MDAnalysis code that builds the backbone (N, CA, C; Angstrom):
import MDAnalysis as mda
import numpy as np

u = mda.Universe.empty(603, n_residues=201, atom_resindex=np.repeat(np.arange(201), 3), trajectory=True)
u.add_TopologyAttr("name", ["N", "CA", "C"] * 201)
u.add_TopologyAttr("resid", np.arange(1, 202))
u.add_TopologyAttr("resname", ["MET", "PRO", "GLU", "PRO", "GLY", "ALA", "ILE", "THR", "SER", "HIS", "LEU", "ALA", "ALA", "ALA", "ASP", "THR", "PRO", "GLU", "LEU", "VAL", "ARG", "ALA", "PRO", "LYS", "ALA", "THR", "PHE", "LEU", "SER", "VAL", "GLY", "GLY", "SER", "GLY", "ARG", "PRO", "GLY", "THR", "GLU", "ALA", "PHE", "TYR", "ARG", "LYS", "MET", "ALA", "PHE", "VAL", "THR", "ALA", "VAL", "GLU", "ALA", "SER", "LEU", "PRO", "GLY", "ALA", "SER", "ARG", "ILE", "SER", "PRO", "SER", "ASP", "ALA", "CYS", "VAL", "ILE", "GLU", "ILE", "LEU", "TYR", "TRP", "TYR", "PRO", "LYS", "GLN", "ALA", "GLU", "SER", "VAL", "GLU", "ILE", "GLU", "ASP", "PHE", "TYR", "THR", "GLY", "ASN", "SER", "ILE", "ASP", "LEU", "LEU", "GLU", "TYR", "ARG", "ILE", "THR", "THR", "ARG", "VAL", "ALA", "ASP", "SER", "THR", "THR", "HIS", "ASN", "ALA", "ILE", "VAL", "SER", "ALA", "ARG", "ARG", "ASP", "ALA", "ALA", "GLY", "ARG", "ALA", "ASP", "ASP", "PRO", "GLY", "GLY", "GLU", "VAL", "GLU", "LEU", "PHE", "THR", "LEU", "PRO", "GLU", "SER", "LEU", "VAL", "VAL", "GLN", "VAL", "MET", "HIS", "HIS", "GLY", "PRO", "PHE", "LYS", "ASP", "GLU", "PHE", "GLU", "THR", "LEU", "ALA", "ARG", "LEU", "GLY", "ALA", "PHE", "ALA", "ARG", "GLU", "ARG", "GLY", "LEU", "ARG", "ARG", "SER", "GLY", "PRO", "HIS", "ARG", "GLU", "ILE", "HIS", "ILE", "ASP", "PRO", "PHE", "THR", "ALA", "GLN", "THR", "PRO", "GLN", "ASP", "ALA", "LEU", "ARG", "THR", "ILE", "LEU", "ARG", "ASP", "PRO", "VAL", "ALA"])
u.atoms.positions = np.array([
    [-4.332, -36.892, -4.018],
    [-4.753, -36.223, -4.701],
    [-5.818, -37.200, -5.797],
    [-7.160, -36.962, -5.982],
    [-7.899, -37.803, -6.302],
    [-7.818, -38.158, -8.033],
    [-8.584, -38.486, -8.657],
    [-8.103, -38.980, -10.111],
    [-9.186, -37.541, -10.538],
    [-8.419, -37.260, -11.819],
    [-8.978, -35.743, -12.253],
    [-10.618, -36.413, -12.827],
    [-11.647, -35.409, -12.829],
    [-12.976, -35.479, -12.813],
    [-12.765, -35.478, -14.696],
    [-14.061, -36.018, -15.201],
    [-14.297, -35.859, -16.856],
    [-14.451, -34.716, -16.886],
    [-13.820, -34.377, -18.260],
    [-14.135, -32.646, -18.954],
    [-15.456, -32.373, -18.834],
    [-16.075, -31.185, -18.648],
    [-17.188, -30.931, -18.244],
    [-17.651, -30.163, -19.776],
    [-18.885, -29.701, -20.005],
    [-19.606, -28.892, -20.804],
    [-19.329, -27.578, -20.596],
    [-18.844, -27.004, -21.217],
    [-17.857, -25.386, -20.846],
    [-19.583, -25.107, -19.855],
    [-20.660, -25.139, -20.302],
    [-21.535, -24.269, -19.923],
    [-22.633, -25.064, -19.014],
    [-21.744, -25.967, -18.394],
    [-22.572, -27.256, -17.553],
    [-22.353, -27.746, -16.612],
    [-23.210, -27.318, -15.556],
    [-22.990, -27.741, -13.773],
    [-24.142, -28.010, -13.343],
    [-23.731, -29.362, -12.329],
    [-24.645, -29.693, -11.734],
    [-25.201, -28.926, -10.782],
    [-26.736, -29.071, -9.987],
    [-26.900, -28.588, -8.438],
    [-26.496, -28.967, -7.365],
    [-25.845, -29.558, -7.409],
    [-24.322, -30.107, -6.078],
    [-22.497, -30.073, -7.167],
    [-22.229, -30.038, -6.102],
    [-20.713, -29.769, -6.094],
    [-20.458, -30.720, -6.693],
    [-19.200, -30.570, -8.095],
    [-19.028, -31.824, -8.223],
    [-17.395, -31.183, -8.691],
    [-16.623, -32.434, -8.848],
    [-15.001, -31.955, -9.452],
    [-14.967, -32.610, -10.725],
    [-14.574, -31.572, -11.463],
    [-14.518, -31.732, -13.403],
    [-13.320, -31.388, -13.633],
    [-13.248, -31.748, -15.288],
    [-12.361, -30.600, -15.619],
    [-12.627, -29.618, -16.672],
    [-12.437, -28.185, -16.235],
    [-13.316, -27.536, -17.563],
    [-12.175, -27.343, -18.446],
    [-12.835, -27.161, -19.693],
    [-11.967, -27.313, -21.067],
    [-11.158, -25.874, -20.741],
    [-10.375, -26.103, -22.337],
    [-9.500, -24.803, -22.667],
    [-10.106, -23.972, -23.565],
    [-10.802, -22.579, -22.694],
    [-11.680, -21.904, -23.637],
    [-10.463, -20.587, -24.134],
    [-10.591, -19.933, -25.153],
    [-10.541, -18.635, -25.454],
    [-11.322, -17.195, -25.212],
    [-11.463, -16.084, -24.349],
    [-12.062, -15.273, -24.259],
    [-11.330, -13.988, -24.815],
    [-12.635, -12.801, -25.389],
    [-12.094, -11.600, -25.105],
    [-12.450, -10.881, -23.787],
    [-11.796, -10.102, -23.537],
    [-12.222, -9.490, -22.027],
    [-11.276, -7.871, -21.780],
    [-11.872, -7.393, -20.882],
    [-11.592, -6.231, -20.060],
    [-11.679, -6.714, -18.350],
    [-10.579, -5.430, -17.997],
    [-10.352, -6.163, -16.937],
    [-10.967, -5.173, -15.534],
    [-10.652, -5.067, -14.398],
    [-11.164, -4.264, -13.757],
    [-10.614, -4.162, -12.464],
    [-11.256, -3.235, -11.555],
    [-11.049, -3.722, -10.086],
    [-11.562, -3.046, -9.222],
    [-12.390, -3.042, -8.192],
    [-13.441, -2.747, -7.117],
    [-14.531, -3.537, -7.295],
    [-15.243, -2.961, -6.599],
    [-16.554, -4.012, -6.013],
    [-17.782, -4.051, -7.257],
    [-18.078, -5.165, -7.521],
    [-18.903, -5.527, -8.338],
    [-20.261, -5.041, -8.524],
    [-20.960, -4.638, -9.749],
    [-22.435, -4.413, -9.309],
    [-22.286, -2.608, -9.268],
    [-21.325, -2.249, -9.745],
    [-20.689, -0.459, -9.963],
    [-21.107, 0.006, -11.400],
    [-21.463, 1.087, -11.145],
    [-21.736, 1.807, -12.644],
    [-20.952, 1.588, -13.746],
    [-19.405, 1.128, -13.272],
    [-18.388, 1.379, -13.940],
    [-18.597, -0.272, -14.272],
    [-18.628, -1.041, -13.375],
    [-18.689, -2.991, -13.170],
    [-19.463, -2.346, -14.857],
    [-21.023, -2.411, -14.880],
    [-21.716, -2.455, -15.719],
    [-21.513, -1.914, -17.116],
    [-20.891, -0.562, -17.128],
    [-20.027, -0.582, -17.904],
    [-19.099, -1.179, -18.996],
    [-18.645, -2.132, -18.219],
    [-17.419, -2.801, -18.972],
    [-18.201, -3.696, -19.391],
    [-19.120, -4.459, -18.307],
    [-19.488, -5.343, -18.737],
    [-20.966, -5.553, -20.309],
    [-21.284, -4.117, -20.648],
    [-21.965, -4.029, -21.928],
    [-21.328, -3.499, -23.016],
    [-20.046, -3.075, -22.808],
    [-19.001, -2.871, -23.617],
    [-18.584, -4.458, -24.336],
    [-18.294, -5.153, -22.821],
    [-17.930, -6.603, -23.846],
    [-18.737, -7.054, -24.392],
    [-20.459, -6.876, -24.169],
    [-21.022, -7.644, -24.404],
    [-21.194, -7.110, -26.596],
    [-20.953, -5.572, -26.138],
    [-21.079, -4.899, -27.912],
    [-19.935, -5.225, -28.744],
    [-19.097, -5.636, -27.883],
    [-17.104, -5.921, -28.649],
    [-17.653, -7.403, -29.004],
    [-18.411, -8.325, -28.534],
    [-18.213, -9.350, -28.992],
    [-19.684, -9.960, -30.378],
    [-20.393, -8.783, -30.067],
    [-21.552, -9.100, -30.946],
    [-21.155, -8.069, -32.513],
    [-20.161, -7.126, -32.265],
    [-19.333, -6.904, -33.396],
    [-18.745, -7.671, -33.683],
    [-18.002, -8.860, -33.633],
    [-17.250, -9.936, -34.383],
    [-17.473, -10.396, -35.351],
    [-17.208, -10.815, -36.171],
    [-17.731, -11.763, -37.542],
    [-18.110, -13.007, -37.208],
    [-18.956, -13.532, -37.787],
    [-19.999, -14.687, -37.170],
    [-18.904, -15.881, -37.019],
    [-17.680, -15.825, -37.574],
    [-17.030, -17.139, -37.199],
    [-16.325, -16.943, -35.941],
    [-16.048, -15.830, -35.245],
    [-15.748, -15.915, -34.314],
    [-16.926, -15.987, -32.891],
    [-18.229, -15.857, -33.579],
    [-18.848, -16.160, -32.259],
    [-19.362, -17.175, -32.273],
    [-19.301, -17.375, -30.753],
    [-19.416, -19.051, -30.635],
    [-20.999, -19.000, -29.049],
    [-21.357, -17.608, -28.599],
    [-22.618, -17.954, -27.339],
    [-23.502, -18.498, -28.356],
    [-24.500, -19.179, -26.811],
    [-25.554, -20.157, -27.637],
    [-26.420, -19.322, -28.142],
    [-26.320, -18.069, -28.409],
    [-28.198, -17.345, -28.090],
    [-27.131, -15.881, -29.075],
    [-28.342, -14.940, -29.245],
    [-28.058, -13.808, -29.392],
    [-27.542, -13.025, -28.422],
    [-27.682, -13.536, -27.086],
    [-27.468, -12.820, -25.724],
    [-26.045, -13.347, -25.292],
    [-24.244, -12.647, -25.610],
    [-23.568, -13.372, -25.482],
    [-23.678, -13.959, -23.369],
    [-22.918, -14.864, -23.201],
    [-23.043, -15.466, -22.216],
    [-21.310, -14.145, -21.439],
    [-21.518, -14.015, -20.083],
    [-20.279, -13.008, -19.810],
    [-20.311, -14.033, -18.694],
    [-18.994, -13.795, -18.790],
    [-17.959, -14.717, -17.360],
    [-16.668, -13.315, -16.632],
    [-16.790, -13.760, -15.479],
    [-16.258, -13.225, -15.012],
    [-14.948, -13.735, -13.777],
    [-14.194, -13.389, -13.842],
    [-12.544, -14.037, -13.123],
    [-12.405, -13.015, -11.951],
    [-12.697, -13.366, -10.729],
    [-12.510, -12.739, -9.728],
    [-11.183, -13.190, -8.821],
    [-10.393, -12.094, -8.268],
    [-9.171, -12.391, -7.254],
    [-8.754, -11.397, -6.524],
    [-7.655, -11.576, -5.510],
    [-7.408, -10.261, -4.673],
    [-5.774, -9.611, -5.082],
    [-5.703, -8.717, -4.568],
    [-4.136, -8.566, -4.929],
    [-3.346, -9.523, -3.991],
    [-2.302, -9.526, -4.256],
    [-1.387, -10.641, -3.328],
    [-1.320, -9.988, -1.903],
    [-1.155, -8.409, -1.738],
    [-1.116, -8.135, -0.199],
    [-2.330, -8.412, 0.671],
    [-3.403, -8.793, -0.307],
    [-4.873, -9.479, 0.773],
    [-4.541, -10.654, 1.508],
    [-5.337, -10.740, 2.476],
    [-5.445, -12.222, 2.861],
    [-5.933, -13.064, 2.412],
    [-5.277, -14.520, 2.402],
    [-5.592, -15.759, 1.330],
    [-6.810, -16.127, 2.103],
    [-7.543, -16.563, 0.902],
    [-8.766, -16.944, 1.149],
    [-9.076, -18.262, 0.387],
    [-10.363, -18.991, 0.940],
    [-10.679, -20.126, 0.475],
    [-11.501, -19.890, -0.229],
    [-12.182, -21.010, -1.137],
    [-13.682, -20.565, -2.018],
    [-14.918, -20.183, -0.926],
    [-15.037, -20.926, 0.678],
    [-16.187, -20.367, 1.496],
    [-16.332, -18.695, 1.834],
    [-14.870, -18.728, 1.826],
    [-14.756, -16.769, 2.099],
    [-14.388, -16.133, 1.421],
    [-14.500, -16.867, 0.217],
    [-14.062, -15.479, -1.103],
    [-14.115, -14.336, -1.233],
    [-15.556, -13.712, -0.656],
    [-16.559, -13.149, -0.199],
    [-16.650, -12.507, 0.515],
    [-16.294, -13.098, 1.935],
    [-15.789, -12.386, 2.913],
    [-14.587, -12.580, 3.889],
    [-13.860, -12.972, 3.637],
    [-12.506, -12.380, 4.016],
    [-11.500, -11.421, 3.465],
    [-12.042, -10.600, 2.833],
    [-11.447, -8.985, 2.373],
    [-12.428, -8.544, 2.493],
    [-12.299, -6.991, 2.272],
    [-13.388, -6.155, 1.770],
    [-13.558, -6.257, -0.040],
    [-14.425, -6.566, -0.503],
    [-14.728, -6.865, -1.701],
    [-14.418, -5.711, -2.689],
    [-14.011, -4.297, -2.031],
    [-13.381, -3.169, -2.609],
    [-12.180, -3.585, -3.251],
    [-11.417, -4.314, -2.691],
    [-10.173, -4.810, -3.306],
    [-9.954, -5.834, -4.235],
    [-11.250, -6.310, -4.538],
    [-11.433, -7.381, -5.788],
    [-10.946, -6.873, -7.234],
    [-10.023, -7.929, -7.932],
    [-9.363, -7.283, -8.917],
    [-10.512, -8.378, -10.179],
    [-11.209, -8.050, -11.079],
    [-12.052, -8.668, -11.647],
    [-11.383, -8.700, -13.393],
    [-12.011, -9.716, -14.111],
    [-11.949, -9.753, -15.610],
    [-12.842, -10.559, -16.140],
    [-13.699, -9.176, -17.012],
    [-15.251, -9.578, -17.649],
    [-15.040, -10.296, -19.160],
    [-15.240, -11.110, -18.993],
    [-15.198, -12.291, -20.126],
    [-16.259, -12.764, -21.253],
    [-15.854, -12.897, -22.448],
    [-17.329, -13.949, -22.896],
    [-16.296, -14.689, -24.137],
    [-16.799, -15.587, -24.163],
    [-15.994, -16.743, -25.099],
    [-16.511, -16.673, -26.605],
    [-15.023, -16.713, -26.907],
    [-15.074, -16.739, -28.448],
    [-13.970, -17.828, -29.035],
    [-14.457, -17.783, -30.223],
    [-13.361, -18.768, -31.067],
    [-12.156, -19.071, -30.829],
    [-11.383, -19.686, -30.555],
    [-9.727, -20.031, -30.899],
    [-9.358, -19.522, -32.169],
    [-9.895, -19.578, -32.901],
    [-9.349, -18.920, -34.050],
    [-9.598, -16.919, -34.141],
    [-9.880, -16.838, -33.485],
    [-10.038, -15.180, -33.714],
    [-8.685, -14.861, -33.166],
    [-9.264, -13.810, -33.918],
    [-7.041, -12.997, -34.252],
    [-7.333, -11.605, -33.129],
    [-6.229, -10.901, -32.641],
    [-6.003, -9.133, -32.331],
    [-6.958, -8.491, -33.326],
    [-6.361, -8.359, -34.389],
    [-7.267, -7.783, -35.591],
    [-8.604, -7.712, -35.577],
    [-9.492, -8.920, -35.295],
    [-10.144, -8.813, -35.193],
    [-11.261, -8.031, -34.182],
    [-10.316, -8.231, -32.809],
    [-11.119, -7.480, -31.790],
    [-10.936, -6.201, -32.035],
    [-9.695, -5.802, -32.586],
    [-9.355, -4.007, -32.572],
    [-10.357, -3.787, -33.741],
    [-11.005, -4.228, -34.274],
    [-12.339, -3.623, -35.390],
    [-13.286, -3.935, -34.732],
    [-13.587, -4.873, -33.918],
    [-14.616, -4.900, -33.247],
    [-14.922, -3.796, -32.217],
    [-13.802, -3.250, -31.630],
    [-13.967, -2.679, -30.497],
    [-14.395, -1.231, -31.229],
    [-13.479, -1.173, -32.692],
    [-14.126, 0.313, -33.290],
    [-15.520, 0.357, -33.245],
    [-15.897, -0.436, -33.995],
    [-17.687, -0.581, -34.044],
    [-18.506, -0.373, -32.952],
    [-18.104, -1.121, -31.479],
    [-18.655, -1.275, -30.465],
    [-18.555, 0.200, -30.057],
    [-17.487, 1.016, -30.380],
    [-17.214, 2.155, -29.438],
    [-18.897, 2.938, -30.123],
    [-19.779, 3.051, -31.175],
    [-20.343, 3.721, -31.514],
    [-21.512, 3.321, -31.161],
    [-21.304, 1.900, -30.280],
    [-23.095, 1.700, -29.870],
    [-22.908, 1.402, -28.172],
    [-21.766, 1.542, -27.659],
    [-21.823, 1.576, -25.908],
    [-20.486, 1.974, -25.866],
    [-20.887, 3.283, -24.124],
    [-20.055, 3.500, -23.926],
    [-18.556, 2.742, -23.615],
    [-17.717, 3.083, -23.988],
    [-15.993, 2.304, -23.554],
    [-15.336, 2.561, -22.793],
    [-15.705, 1.908, -21.935],
    [-15.263, 2.171, -20.399],
    [-13.168, 2.402, -20.528],
    [-13.071, 2.278, -21.241],
    [-11.006, 2.171, -21.168],
    [-11.020, 1.046, -20.902],
    [-9.363, 1.068, -21.330],
    [-8.999, -0.374, -20.447],
    [-8.417, -1.436, -21.803],
    [-8.047, -2.201, -22.257],
    [-7.668, -2.526, -22.906],
    [-8.720, -4.029, -23.362],
    [-9.016, -4.027, -24.594],
    [-10.169, -4.987, -24.523],
    [-9.185, -6.177, -25.494],
    [-8.899, -7.697, -24.875],
    [-7.899, -8.455, -25.096],
    [-8.351, -9.869, -25.128],
    [-8.178, -10.680, -25.818],
    [-7.278, -12.248, -25.841],
    [-6.959, -12.529, -24.599],
    [-7.984, -13.393, -24.386],
    [-7.434, -14.216, -23.220],
    [-7.800, -15.799, -23.265],
    [-6.842, -16.864, -22.744],
    [-6.869, -18.163, -22.553],
    [-7.065, -18.836, -21.246],
    [-8.106, -19.768, -20.854],
    [-7.663, -20.565, -19.593],
    [-7.530, -21.699, -19.971],
    [-6.798, -22.484, -19.514],
    [-6.102, -23.790, -19.959],
    [-7.432, -24.479, -19.413],
    [-6.901, -25.916, -19.722],
    [-7.717, -26.925, -19.533],
    [-7.908, -27.260, -18.065],
    [-7.999, -27.285, -16.775],
    [-7.793, -27.177, -15.567],
    [-8.919, -28.192, -14.597],
    [-8.255, -28.433, -13.426],
    [-9.537, -29.531, -12.544],
    [-10.275, -28.026, -11.741],
    [-11.350, -28.697, -11.886],
    [-12.282, -27.695, -10.846],
    [-12.841, -28.473, -10.308],
    [-13.780, -27.199, -9.086],
    [-14.931, -27.521, -8.408],
    [-16.114, -26.644, -8.641],
    [-17.274, -26.766, -8.660],
    [-18.069, -26.436, -9.496],
    [-19.537, -26.962, -8.897],
    [-20.200, -25.769, -9.002],
    [-21.941, -25.904, -8.388],
    [-22.822, -24.556, -9.579],
    [-24.171, -25.178, -9.688],
    [-24.705, -23.956, -10.435],
    [-25.406, -23.715, -9.174],
    [-25.282, -22.149, -9.314],
    [-26.083, -21.244, -8.029],
    [-27.512, -21.048, -8.650],
    [-28.897, -20.973, -7.914],
    [-29.711, -20.426, -8.492],
    [-30.268, -19.529, -7.872],
    [-30.450, -18.182, -8.601],
    [-31.150, -17.351, -8.055],
    [-30.027, -15.628, -7.292],
    [-30.516, -14.772, -6.376],
    [-29.619, -13.567, -6.708],
    [-28.066, -14.076, -6.057],
    [-27.337, -12.800, -6.518],
    [-25.797, -12.726, -6.200],
    [-25.687, -12.926, -4.849],
    [-26.736, -12.070, -4.050],
    [-26.456, -12.051, -2.887],
    [-26.347, -13.461, -2.007],
    [-26.820, -14.555, -2.501],
    [-27.197, -15.740, -1.754],
    [-25.941, -16.517, -2.091],
    [-25.552, -16.006, -3.280],
    [-23.935, -17.174, -2.625],
    [-22.907, -17.767, -2.220],
    [-22.948, -16.856, -0.953],
    [-22.382, -17.203, 0.201],
    [-22.312, -18.793, 0.145],
    [-23.682, -18.782, 0.690],
    [-24.293, -20.527, 1.290],
    [-23.780, -21.823, 0.226],
    [-24.312, -21.304, -1.263],
    [-23.485, -22.306, -2.051],
    [-22.103, -21.933, -2.286],
    [-21.462, -21.030, -2.009],
    [-20.045, -21.291, -1.904],
    [-19.195, -22.026, -0.661],
    [-20.061, -22.278, 0.733],
    [-20.189, -22.891, 1.283],
    [-20.439, -23.938, 1.001],
    [-21.023, -24.247, 0.555],
    [-21.157, -25.896, 0.070],
    [-19.980, -26.427, -0.957],
    [-19.435, -25.515, -1.561],
    [-18.464, -25.915, -2.705],
    [-17.209, -25.920, -1.816],
    [-17.109, -24.936, -0.804],
    [-15.950, -25.106, -0.005],
    [-16.007, -26.191, 0.551],
    [-16.781, -26.854, 1.494],
    [-17.146, -27.980, 1.922],
    [-16.507, -29.276, 0.907],
    [-17.048, -29.201, -0.022],
    [-16.968, -30.087, -0.881],
    [-15.443, -30.207, -0.931],
    [-14.792, -29.525, -1.161],
    [-13.121, -29.359, -1.873],
    [-12.326, -29.796, -0.786],
    [-13.015, -29.211, 0.097],
    [-12.109, -29.521, 1.678],
    [-12.175, -30.660, 2.066],
    [-13.110, -31.266, 1.775],
    [-13.060, -33.104, 1.769],
    [-12.756, -33.950, 0.866],
    [-12.218, -33.767, -0.302],
    [-11.206, -34.096, -0.873],
    [-10.056, -33.523, -1.314],
    [-9.675, -33.038, 0.305],
    [-8.489, -32.571, 0.254],
    [-7.744, -31.604, -0.579],
    [-8.147, -30.616, -1.603],
    [-8.498, -29.640, -2.139],
    [-8.287, -28.538, -1.719],
    [-7.577, -27.488, -2.165],
    [-7.189, -26.247, -2.484],
    [-7.636, -25.236, -3.255],
    [-8.584, -24.022, -3.066],
    [-7.897, -23.089, -4.573],
    [-7.267, -22.968, -5.314],
    [-7.028, -22.580, -6.186],
    [-5.465, -22.238, -6.899],
    [-5.627, -21.356, -7.957],
    [-6.511, -20.212, -8.185],
    [-6.374, -19.591, -8.934],
    [-8.135, -18.731, -8.781],
    [-8.582, -17.756, -9.950],
    [-9.018, -16.740, -9.714],
    [-10.794, -17.758, -9.758],
    [-11.373, -17.152, -8.614],
    [-12.896, -17.547, -8.653],
    [-13.519, -17.200, -9.711],
    [-14.433, -18.499, -10.317],
    [-15.014, -18.215, -11.592],
    [-16.398, -17.973, -11.232],
    [-17.103, -17.351, -11.798],
    [-18.728, -16.821, -12.860],
    [-18.614, -17.112, -13.798],
    [-20.062, -17.998, -14.425],
    [-20.662, -18.239, -15.491],
    [-21.951, -17.278, -15.443],
    [-22.408, -16.573, -16.173],
    [-23.436, -16.189, -16.093],
    [-24.665, -16.197, -17.123],
    [-25.214, -17.590, -16.759],
    [-26.261, -18.426, -18.371],
    [-26.730, -17.491, -18.742],
    [-27.695, -16.538, -17.934],
    [-28.482, -15.775, -18.006],
    [-28.022, -14.201, -18.325],
    [-28.940, -13.806, -19.145],
    [-28.117, -12.090, -19.206],
    [-28.938, -11.338, -18.634],
    [-28.070, -10.395, -17.821],
    [-28.470, -9.643, -16.855],
    [-27.884, -8.375, -16.863],
    [-28.935, -7.433, -16.512],
    [-28.586, -5.739, -16.250],
    [-28.102, -5.665, -14.656],
    [-28.259, -4.141, -14.226],
    [-28.469, -4.005, -12.818],
    [-30.124, -3.855, -12.611],
    [-30.981, -3.895, -13.416],
    [-32.050, -3.766, -13.340],
    [-32.871, -4.995, -13.115],
    [-32.233, -6.625, -13.774],
    [-32.755, -7.910, -14.190],
    [-32.828, -7.815, -12.717],
    [-34.139, -8.376, -12.420],
    [-34.240, -9.534, -11.160],
    [-34.042, -10.591, -11.150],
    [-33.395, -10.995, -9.906],
    [-32.510, -12.248, -10.094],
    [-32.818, -13.318, -9.437],
    [-33.853, -13.453, -9.373],
    [-34.843, -15.146, -8.822],
    [-34.198, -16.141, -9.535],
    [-34.396, -15.941, -10.896],
    [-34.500, -16.889, -11.798],
    [-33.110, -17.300, -12.346],
    [-32.026, -16.086, -11.645],
    [-30.973, -16.248, -12.809],
    [-30.341, -17.727, -12.343],
    [-28.695, -17.993, -13.447],
    [-28.821, -19.252, -13.205],
    [-26.963, -18.763, -13.320],
    [-26.399, -19.026, -12.393],
    [-24.782, -19.070, -12.317],
    [-23.890, -19.851, -12.078],
    [-22.935, -20.542, -12.937],
    [-22.282, -21.274, -12.486],
    [-20.945, -20.883, -11.891],
    [-20.859, -21.169, -9.987],
    [-19.303, -21.181, -9.733],
    [-18.768, -22.157, -9.498],
    [-16.879, -21.642, -10.201],
    [-16.577, -22.419, -10.381],
    [-14.857, -22.115, -10.011],
    [-14.450, -22.983, -9.250],
    [-12.823, -22.544, -8.708],
    [-11.921, -23.913, -9.422],
    [-10.912, -23.121, -10.281],
    [-9.841, -24.074, -9.993],
    [-9.218, -25.269, -8.840],
    [-8.640, -25.487, -8.254],
    [-8.100, -26.390, -7.428],
    [-7.505, -27.290, -7.269],
    [-6.350, -27.686, -6.880],
    [-5.168, -28.233, -6.627],
    [-5.185, -29.070, -5.270],
])
């Protein structure tokens, strides 16, 4: 087992794979299942964004007016086991389960989320499902910055998976994608930056 890397900035990753420690962070989130990119998926993403915008200032820590969306993906227990490089090819992506999140201050309360959800419901379609607080602990991860369309992530994940294998590491939790740039279903993807981050052990 290698020595753990340094703790990375939450929204930072190199263009080449690296082994770092991701910091503990608190999020508001909405769960879902099925193929990413559907109308339901984008409706959930828009609602998370609206709830975040309705939080009091002390709870909002996004670096700009557009909140940073982060998504955790995993497969149900009965699905085939997959590693980093074959995460999107080892199973049908229709089986995916996910959590759409955005980071908030650790001091954010459940009551603040309830109030923000009520306010957001007047400005965005409520997709159903519970909007909840969710905490990720500090963890050892491999990560890399992906540039460009989501459909080209396969090659980037192959590099990340090879990097992990060379160090005797395997994926140990949900695959995580941190979308540095805001996007919708209509956004051109050539200039998008996405941190691909996987916990490992």
